[in-house]
C-alpha positions as CSV (number, residue, x, y, z in Angstrom):
1,X,19.5,-43.3,44.7
2,X,15.7,-43.9,44.6
3,X,15.1,-40.5,46.2
4,X,17.2,-38.7,43.5
5,X,15.4,-40.6,40.7
6,X,12.0,-39.6,42.1
7,X,13.1,-36.0,42.4
8,X,14.3,-36.0,38.8
9,X,11.0,-37.5,37.5
10,X,9.0,-35.0,39.5
11,X,11.0,-32.1,38.0
12,X,10.6,-33.4,34.5
13,X,6.8,-33.9,35.0
14,X,6.3,-30.5,36.4
15,X,8.2,-28.8,33.6
16,X,6.2,-30.6,31.0
17,X,3.0,-29.9,32.8
18,X,3.7,-26.2,33.0
19,X,4.0,-26.2,29.2
20,X,0.9,-28.1,28.1
21,X,-1.5,-27.5,31.0
22,X,-2.6,-24.0,29.8
23,X,-3.3,-25.3,26.4
24,X,-5.1,-28.4,27.7
25,X,-7.2,-26.2,29.9
26,X,-8.2,-24.0,27.0
27,X,-6.0,-21.0,28.0
28,X,-3.6,-21.3,25.1
29,X,-2.0,-18.3,23.4
30,X,-4.6,-16.2,21.5
31,X,-4.4,-16.3,17.7
32,X,-2.1,-13.7,16.1
33,X,-3.3,-10.8,14.2
34,X,-3.9,-11.9,10.6
35,X,-5.1,-15.4,11.3
36,X,-8.7,-14.8,10.4
37,X,-10.5,-12.9,7.7
38,X,-12.7,-10.1,9.0
39,X,-15.3,-8.0,7.4
40,X,-18.3,-5.9,8.4
41,X,-20.7,-8.4,6.8
42,X,-18.9,-11.7,5.9
43,X,-22.2,-12.9,4.3
44,X,-22.3,-10.1,1.7
45,X,-21.7,-10.8,-2.0
46,X,-19.0,-8.1,-1.9
47,X,-17.0,-10.0,0.6
48,X,-17.6,-13.3,-1.1
49,X,-16.0,-12.0,-4.2
50,X,-12.8,-10.8,-2.5
51,X,-12.3,-13.4,0.2
52,X,-9.6,-16.0,0.3
53,X,-10.8,-19.6,0.1
54,X,-8.6,-22.2,1.6
55,X,-7.7,-24.9,-1.0
56,X,-5.2,-26.8,1.0
57,X,-3.3,-29.5,-1.0
58,X,-4.4,-27.9,-4.2
59,X,-1.8,-28.4,-6.9
60,X,-0.9,-25.2,-8.8
61,X,-0.4,-25.6,-12.6
62,X,3.2,-24.4,-12.4
63,X,4.1,-25.1,-16.0
64,X,0.9,-23.7,-17.4
65,X,1.1,-20.3,-15.7
66,X,3.3,-17.7,-17.5
67,X,4.3,-14.3,-16.4
68,X,7.1,-11.7,-16.8
69,X,9.8,-11.2,-14.2
70,X,11.1,-7.9,-13.0
71,X,13.6,-7.9,-15.9
72,X,10.7,-8.2,-18.4
73,X,11.7,-11.8,-19.2
74,X,8.9,-14.3,-19.8
75,X,8.9,-17.1,-17.2
76,X,6.7,-19.9,-16.2
77,X,5.9,-20.3,-12.5
78,X,7.7,-23.6,-12.5
79,X,11.0,-21.8,-12.7
80,X,10.8,-20.9,-9.0
81,X,10.0,-24.5,-7.9
82,X,13.0,-26.3,-9.3
83,X,15.3,-26.0,-6.3
84,X,13.3,-28.2,-3.9
85,X,12.4,-25.2,-1.6
86,X,9.0,-24.1,-0.4
87,X,7.7,-20.7,-1.4
88,X,5.7,-17.9,-0.1
89,X,3.2,-16.8,-2.8
90,X,1.6,-13.4,-2.5
91,X,-1.0,-11.8,-4.8
92,X,-1.3,-8.0,-4.7
93,X,-0.8,-5.1,-7.0
94,X,2.1,-2.7,-7.2
95,X,0.2,0.6,-7.5
96,X,-2.0,-0.3,-4.5
97,X,-2.6,2.7,-2.2
98,X,-4.0,0.6,0.6
99,X,-3.2,-2.7,2.3
100,X,-0.6,-4.1,-0.1
101,X,2.4,-2.1,1.3
102,X,1.3,-3.1,4.9
103,X,1.0,-6.7,3.8
104,X,4.5,-6.8,2.4
105,X,5.9,-5.1,5.5
106,X,4.1,-7.6,7.7
107,X,5.7,-10.5,5.7
108,X,9.2,-9.0,5.8
109,X,8.8,-8.4,9.6
110,X,7.9,-12.0,10.2
111,X,10.6,-13.3,7.8
112,X,13.3,-11.3,9.5
113,X,12.5,-12.9,12.8
114,X,12.9,-16.5,11.8
115,X,16.2,-18.4,11.3
116,X,15.2,-19.6,7.9
117,X,16.5,-17.4,5.1
118,X,15.1,-16.4,1.7
119,X,17.1,-17.8,-1.1
120,X,18.7,-20.5,1.1
121,X,15.7,-22.1,2.7
122,X,12.7,-20.8,0.8
123,X,11.6,-18.5,-2.0
124,X,9.3,-15.5,-2.2
125,X,7.1,-15.1,-5.3
126,X,4.8,-12.1,-5.6
127,X,2.4,-11.7,-8.5
128,X,0.5,-8.5,-9.4
129,X,-3.3,-8.9,-10.0
130,X,-3.2,-5.8,-12.1
131,X,-2.4,-6.6,-15.8
132,X,-1.4,-2.9,-16.2
133,X,1.5,-3.2,-13.8
134,X,4.8,-3.1,-15.5
135,X,8.1,-5.0,-14.9
136,X,9.8,-1.7,-14.0
137,X,7.4,-1.2,-11.1
138,X,7.9,-4.9,-10.1
139,X,11.7,-4.2,-10.1
140,X,11.3,-1.2,-7.8
141,X,9.1,-3.3,-5.4
142,X,11.8,-6.0,-5.3
143,X,14.5,-3.4,-4.5
144,X,12.3,-2.1,-1.6
145,X,11.6,-5.6,-0.4
146,X,15.3,-6.6,-0.3
147,X,16.3,-3.3,1.4
148,X,13.7,-3.9,4.2
149,X,14.6,-7.6,4.5
150,X,18.4,-6.7,4.7
151,X,19.9,-10.2,4.6
152,X,22.5,-11.1,2.0
153,X,21.7,-13.7,-0.6
154,X,18.0,-13.0,-0.7
155,X,18.1,-11.4,-4.2
156,X,18.1,-14.9,-5.8
157,X,15.0,-16.0,-3.9
158,X,12.8,-12.9,-4.3
159,X,10.7,-12.5,-7.4
160,X,8.1,-9.9,-8.4
161,X,6.0,-10.8,-11.5
162,X,3.5,-9.2,-13.8
163,X,1.3,-10.9,-16.3
164,X,-1.7,-10.9,-18.6
165,X,-5.3,-10.9,-17.3
166,X,-6.0,-14.5,-18.2
167,X,-2.9,-15.8,-16.4
168,X,-3.6,-13.8,-13.3
169,X,-7.2,-15.0,-13.1
170,X,-6.1,-18.6,-13.6
171,X,-3.6,-18.4,-10.8
172,X,-6.0,-16.6,-8.5
173,X,-8.7,-19.2,-9.1
174,X,-6.3,-22.0,-8.4
175,X,-5.1,-20.7,-5.1
176,X,-8.5,-19.3,-4.0
177,X,-7.6,-15.6,-4.0
178,X,-10.7,-13.4,-4.7
179,X,-10.4,-9.8,-6.0
180,X,-12.5,-7.3,-7.9
181,X,-11.7,-4.3,-10.0
182,X,-13.4,-1.1,-8.8
183,X,-14.7,1.8,-11.0
184,X,-11.8,4.0,-10.0
185,X,-9.3,1.4,-11.4
186,X,-8.2,0.1,-8.0
187,X,-8.7,-3.4,-6.8
188,X,-10.6,-4.8,-3.8
189,X,-9.0,-7.8,-2.2
190,X,-8.1,-9.5,1.0
191,X,-4.7,-9.5,2.7
192,X,-2.8,-12.7,3.0
193,X,-0.4,-15.1,1.4
194,X,0.1,-18.8,0.6
195,X,2.8,-21.2,1.6
196,X,3.5,-23.7,-1.2
197,X,5.4,-27.0,-1.1
198,X,8.5,-27.4,-3.4
199,X,6.1,-29.1,-5.9
200,X,3.6,-26.3,-5.9
201,X,0.9,-27.5,-3.6
202,X,-0.9,-25.2,-1.2
203,X,0.3,-26.1,2.3
204,X,-0.9,-23.2,4.4
205,X,-2.8,-19.9,4.0
206,X,-2.0,-16.8,6.1
207,X,-4.6,-14.1,6.5
208,X,-4.3,-10.4,7.4
209,X,-1.3,-8.0,7.6
210,X,0.6,-9.1,10.7
211,X,2.0,-12.6,11.2
212,X,3.5,-14.7,13.9
213,X,7.1,-15.6,13.1
214,X,6.6,-19.0,14.7
215,X,3.6,-19.8,12.6
216,X,5.5,-18.8,9.4
217,X,8.5,-20.9,10.4
218,X,6.4,-24.0,11.2
219,X,4.5,-23.6,8.0
220,X,7.7,-23.5,5.9
221,X,9.3,-26.4,7.7
222,X,6.1,-28.5,7.3
223,X,5.8,-27.5,3.6
224,X,9.3,-28.6,3.0
225,X,8.5,-32.0,4.6
226,X,11.3,-31.5,7.1
227,X,14.0,-30.7,4.5
228,X,14.7,-27.3,6.0
229,X,15.2,-26.2,9.6
230,X,17.1,-27.9,12.4
231,X,16.4,-30.5,15.0
232,X,14.6,-28.1,17.3
233,X,12.3,-27.1,14.4
234,X,11.4,-30.7,13.9
235,X,10.5,-31.0,17.6
236,X,8.4,-27.9,17.4
237,X,6.6,-29.3,14.3
238,X,5.9,-32.4,16.3
239,X,4.5,-30.5,19.3
240,X,2.5,-27.9,17.3
241,X,-0.5,-28.7,15.2
242,X,-2.4,-26.6,12.6
243,X,-5.7,-25.4,14.0
244,X,-8.1,-24.8,11.0
245,X,-10.5,-22.8,13.1
246,X,-7.9,-20.3,14.4
247,X,-6.0,-20.5,11.0
248,X,-2.7,-20.9,12.9
249,X,-0.6,-23.3,15.0
250,X,-1.2,-24.3,18.6
251,X,0.4,-26.6,21.0
252,X,-1.0,-30.1,20.9
253,X,-1.2,-31.2,24.5
254,X,-1.0,-34.9,23.8
255,X,2.1,-34.5,21.7
256,X,3.7,-32.3,24.3
257,X,3.0,-35.1,26.8
258,X,4.6,-37.6,24.5
259,X,7.7,-35.5,24.0
260,X,7.8,-34.8,27.8
261,X,7.5,-38.5,28.5
262,X,10.3,-39.3,26.0
263,X,12.5,-36.6,27.6
264,X,11.9,-38.0,31.1
265,X,12.9,-41.5,30.0
266,X,16.1,-40.2,28.4
267,X,16.9,-38.1,31.5
268,X,16.3,-41.0,33.9
269,X,18.2,-43.4,31.6
270,X,21.2,-41.0,31.5
271,X,21.1,-40.6,35.2
272,X,21.0,-44.3,35.9
273,X,23.8,-44.9,33.3
274,X,26.2,-42.3,34.9
275,X,25.2,-43.5,38.4
276,X,26.1,-47.1,37.4
277,X,29.5,-45.9,36.0
278,X,30.2,-44.1,39.3
279,X,29.3,-47.0,41.4
280,X,31.4,-49.3,39.3
281,X,34.4,-46.9,39.6
282,X,34.0,-46.8,43.4
283,X,33.8,-50.6,43.6
284,X,36.9,-51.0,41.4
285,X,38.9,-48.5,43.6
286,X,37.8,-50.4,46.7
287,X,39.0,-53.7,45.2
288,X,42.4,-52.2,44.6
289,X,42.7,-51.2,48.2
């Protein structure tokens, strides 16, 4: 009996060690594309004017921000935060010839690879930074987004908005999204999006054009305060922590050790329980004989 218990403990320890040892030693998984802002000269004034500034926990003035939806109906941003779901907020412009299409494709790619579903678990809100964009263009962008996403029920959770210059600037300032209009009428801006809590607070910021599905999933679960996702997602949230330097999630060695220790206790306890039942059954059969 003692020999079997020792073997079980050793297996559990080695399994846990194989998970957290690389992270503890500094050889964790490298950050995904799109976790850091990059520029030729990040100290330049040009970059400062278009970079994304992290304003984690910033409350967005949902009721005070007004736009037009893809059906040209006036809406306040608060409309999309009444169902208790977190939201992915993206600022871009619909006539963008550059990174905007790549950004949306990167978002859709990551969203398709997680178990959480748009409309059911979270919402997607995209706002144009160009006051000249029209609702008809926003509607076309929504159709393309839904076609690429290709999961039923998402149409009620995807929203493409247009608005006036003052409302756009107000939202951009609140979330920390920098952009600048160029002489040719186009806009210079960074690639990325924001994960907001159901109450409209900034929970996480994603940078770039490609995103790790696991990072997105963890950000949404954490933003919802555990209201979406399953038991495994809650365990992942416990074992992963947000790394502000890498702008992403990484395994927390100590928490993995805690989880591994708890699992070991459960396994040993279960083993002892069933061993006790077996021994009791054997003793009872002997007494009958």
